[in-house]
C-alpha positions in Angstrom: 50.9 -6.1 8.5 50.5 -2.9 10.5 47.0 -1.4 10.2 45.4 -4.5 8.8 43.0 -6.9 10.6 41.9 -10.4 9.7 38.2 -10.3 9.3 36.0 -13.4 8.8 34.0 -13.4 5.6 31.5 -15.8 4.0 34.4 -17.3 2.0 37.0 -17.6 4.8 39.4 -15.0 6.0 40.1 -11.7 4.3 42.6 -9.1 5.4 40.9 -5.7 5.8 42.2 -2.3 6.9 41.5 -1.9 10.6 38.8 0.7 10.1 37.0 -1.4 7.6 37.2 -4.5 9.7 35.9 -2.7 12.8 33.0 -1.2 10.8 32.1 -4.6 9.5 32.2 -6.1 13.0 30.2 -3.3 14.5 33.0 -2.6 17.1 31.9 0.9 17.9 34.4 1.6 20.7 37.4 0.6 18.8 36.1 2.3 15.6 35.8 5.5 17.5 39.4 5.3 18.6 40.5 4.8 15.0 38.4 7.8 13.9 39.8 10.0 16.7 43.3 8.9 15.5 42.6 10.4 12.1 41.7 7.4 10.0 40.3 8.1 6.5 36.7 7.1 6.7 36.3 7.6 2.9 38.9 5.0 1.8 37.6 2.4 -0.6 39.2 -1.1 -0.2 39.6 -4.2 -2.3 38.1 -5.3 -5.5 34.7 -4.2 -4.5 35.9 -0.7 -3.5 33.9 -0.8 -0.3 34.3 2.1 2.1 34.0 1.4 5.9 30.4 2.6 5.6 29.7 0.0 2.9 31.0 -2.7 5.2 29.0 -1.5 8.2 25.8 -1.4 6.2 26.4 -4.6 4.3 27.2 -6.7 7.4 24.4 -5.0 9.3 25.9 -5.7 12.7 25.5 -2.2 14.1 23.4 0.8 13.3 25.6 2.6 15.8 28.8 1.9 13.8 27.1 3.3 10.7 25.9 6.4 12.6 29.4 7.0 14.0 30.9 6.9 10.5 28.2 9.2 9.1 28.8 11.7 11.9 32.5 11.5 11.1 31.9 12.5 7.5 31.5 9.2 5.7 29.6 9.6 2.4 26.3 7.7 2.2 26.5 8.1 -1.6 30.0 6.7 -2.2 29.9 4.1 -5.0 31.5 0.7 -5.0 32.8 -1.2 -8.0 29.3 -1.8 -9.3 28.1 1.8 -8.6 26.1 0.8 -5.5 26.1 3.2 -2.6 25.5 2.3 1.1 21.9 3.3 0.5 21.6 0.6 -2.2 23.0 -2.1 0.2 20.8 -1.0 3.1 17.7 -1.0 0.8 18.4 -4.6 -0.1 19.0 -5.5 3.5 16.6 -6.1 6.4 17.3 -3.2 8.7 14.9 -0.4 8.3 16.7 1.8 10.8 19.8 1.7 8.7 18.0 3.0 5.6 16.3 5.8 7.7 19.7 6.7 9.1 21.3 7.0 5.7 18.5 9.1 4.3 18.6 11.5 7.3 22.3 12.0 6.4 21.4 12.9 2.8 21.6 9.6 1.2 20.2 9.7 -2.3 17.1 7.7 -3.2 17.4 8.5 -6.9 21.0 7.4 -7.5 21.5 4.4 -9.8 24.1 1.7 -9.8 25.9 0.4 -12.9 22.8 -1.6 -13.8 20.7 1.5 -13.7 19.0 0.4 -10.5 18.0 2.7 -7.6 17.7 1.7 -4.0 14.0 1.2 -4.6 14.8 -1.4 -7.3 17.0 -3.2 -4.7 14.3 -3.1 -2.0 11.6 -4.3 -4.5 13.7 -7.2 -5.8 14.3 -8.4 -2.2 10.8 -7.9 -1.0 11.6 -5.3 1.7 8.1 -3.9 2.3 8.9 -1.6 5.2 12.0 -0.3 3.4 10.0 0.4 0.3 7.6 2.4 2.4 10.5 4.4 3.9 12.0 5.1 0.4 8.6 6.2 -0.9 8.2 8.6 2.0 11.5 10.2 0.9 10.2 10.6 -2.7 12.1 7.8 -4.2 11.4 7.7 -8.0 8.6 5.1 -8.6 9.0 4.5 -12.3 12.7 5.0 -12.9 13.9 2.4 -15.3 17.1 0.3 -15.0 19.2 -0.8 -18.0 16.6 -3.5 -18.9 13.8 -1.0 -18.8 12.6 -2.5 -15.5 11.0 -0.2 -12.9 10.9 -1.2 -9.2 7.4 -2.5 -9.8 8.7 -4.7 -12.6 11.3 -6.2 -10.2 8.7 -6.8 -7.5 6.5 -8.6 -10.0 9.3 -10.7 -11.4 10.3 -11.9 -7.9 6.7 -12.5 -6.8 6.6 -10.0 -4.0 2.8 -9.2 -4.2 2.7 -7.0 -1.1 5.5 -4.9 -2.4 3.8 -4.7 -5.8 0.6 -3.5 -4.1 2.4 -0.9 -2.1 4.2 0.5 -5.1 1.0 0.7 -7.1 -0.8 2.4 -4.2 2.0 4.9 -4.1 1.5 5.7 -7.8 3.7 3.3 -9.7 2.3 2.6 -13.2 1.5 -1.1 -13.8 1.2 -0.4 -17.5 4.8 0.9 -17.8 6.7 -1.1 -20.4 10.2 -2.5 -20.1 12.8 -2.7 -22.9 10.9 -5.5 -24.6 7.5 -3.9 -24.3 6.4 -6.0 -21.3 4.1 -4.5 -18.7 4.2 -5.7 -15.1 1.2 -7.9 -15.9 3.1 -9.6 -18.8 5.9 -10.5 -16.4 3.6 -11.7 -13.6 1.7 -13.8 -16.0 4.8 -15.3 -17.6 6.1 -16.3 -14.2 2.7 -17.5 -12.9 2.9 -15.0 -10.0 -0.7 -15.3 -8.9 -0.4 -13.0 -5.9 1.1 -10.3 -8.1 -1.5 -10.7 -10.9 -4.2 -10.3 -8.2 -2.5 -7.1 -6.9 -2.3 -5.6 -10.3 -5.8 -6.4 -11.4 -7.3 -5.3 -8.1 -5.5 -2.0 -8.1 -7.7 -0.3 -10.6 -4.7 2.0 -11.4 -3.7 1.2 -15.0 -4.8 -2.4 -14.7 -7.1 -2.2 -17.8 -4.3 -0.7 -19.9 -1.8 -3.3 -18.7 -4.3 -6.1 -19.5 -4.9 -5.1 -23.1 -1.3 -4.2 -24.0 0.8 -6.3 -26.4 4.5 -6.5 -25.9 7.0 -6.0 -28.7 6.6 -9.7 -29.7 2.9 -9.1 -30.1 1.6 -10.9 -27.0 -0.9 -9.9 -24.4 -0.5 -11.0 -20.8 -3.2 -13.6 -21.5 -1.0 -15.2 -24.2 1.9 -15.5 -21.8 0.0 -17.5 -19.1 1.7 -20.9 -19.3 0.0 -24.2 -18.7 0.2 -24.9 -14.9 -0.5 -21.2 -14.1 -4.3 -21.9 -13.7 -4.6 -19.4 -10.8 -3.3 -16.6 -12.9 -5.4 -17.6 -15.8 -8.5 -17.7 -13.6 -7.8 -14.2 -12.3 -7.5 -12.9 -15.9 -10.8 -14.5 -16.8 -12.4 -13.0 -13.8 -11.2 -9.7 -15.1 -13.7 -10.1 -18.0 -11.1 -11.7 -20.3 -11.6 -14.3 -23.0 -9.2 -16.8 -24.4 -9.3 -15.1 -27.8 -7.5 -11.9 -26.7 -6.1 -10.3 -29.9 -2.5 -11.0 -30.3 -0.1 -11.6 -33.2 0.9 -14.0 -34.6 -2.7 -15.2 -34.7 -1.8 -18.6 -33.3 -0.4 -17.2 -30.1 -3.4 -18.0 -27.9 -3.7 -21.5 -29.3 0.0 -22.2 -28.5 -0.4 -20.7 -25.0 -3.5 -22.6 -23.9 -3.3 -25.9 -25.9 0.5 -26.6 -26.0 1.3 -24.6 -22.8 3.7 -22.1 -24.3 3.3 -19.2 -26.7 4.8 -19.3 -30.2 7.5 -16.7 -30.4 7.4 -16.2 -26.6 10.1 -13.8 -25.3 13.3 -15.7 -24.5 14.9 -13.5 -21.9 12.4 -13.8 -19.0 14.8 -16.0 -17.0 17.5 -13.4 -17.7 15.3 -10.7 -16.3 14.6 -12.7 -13.1 18.3 -13.2 -12.6 19.1 -9.6 -13.2 16.3 -8.5 -11.0 17.6 -10.6 -8.1 21.4 -10.3 -8.5 23.5 -8.6 -5.9 21.2 -6.7 -3.7 18.9 -6.2 -6.6 21.4 -4.2 -8.5 
């Protein structure tokens, strides 16, 4: 049909409006002709409601295509079906220059998607260390919570991105911040056996003591959530002047954790948190 292009996707062929297809392919010269011809650069398309800028950023073929769209009035804060802006998609991607470009054109660092996640949540979930640094420089909110009560630091800890966790803590993110279930970042890192993250939290000095001694809503300290097989994490906790008899309730929690390898009454949604932390671009 007139005005439509066939554009290759991960799942085969999908028919896109010409402007969207050119943006996705990074065809700057042809895209410029479309824009000069008066094409609507704001138009959302398809089930995902992607604008041409969403396609340019998501495919990451050309910073120049994204720049052309932005200079032609494309909105860096336009939301797709799931409430994610081009800034979210760029933050979860690998191209630092794209993120910087969107922020220069007034992309929001504080906007949340339908899961309550900001671009910093997306970057933290994907382990994008340089992009995290760029977002922090632009005053991205460090402790903003998503719908699960997870901060960007929680997401980095869940996914085992210890360098990102260290960078967030250094910038001022609170490791003792609790999610919806009362878990600090140390709870989540210990539950998943994320040794590098545990080390980053305990060596930060910033709120590490508070996180270490905190019980979640089920009554468990981080120590009680160290499963059998996570000896590295347990060793780090012990080095942090811990003992196996950390107060927790119910009283048998430590016995279950260290004799049988799992805590009695252990929170059941840890896997759900990991899935939610990593889905989409992190959103």
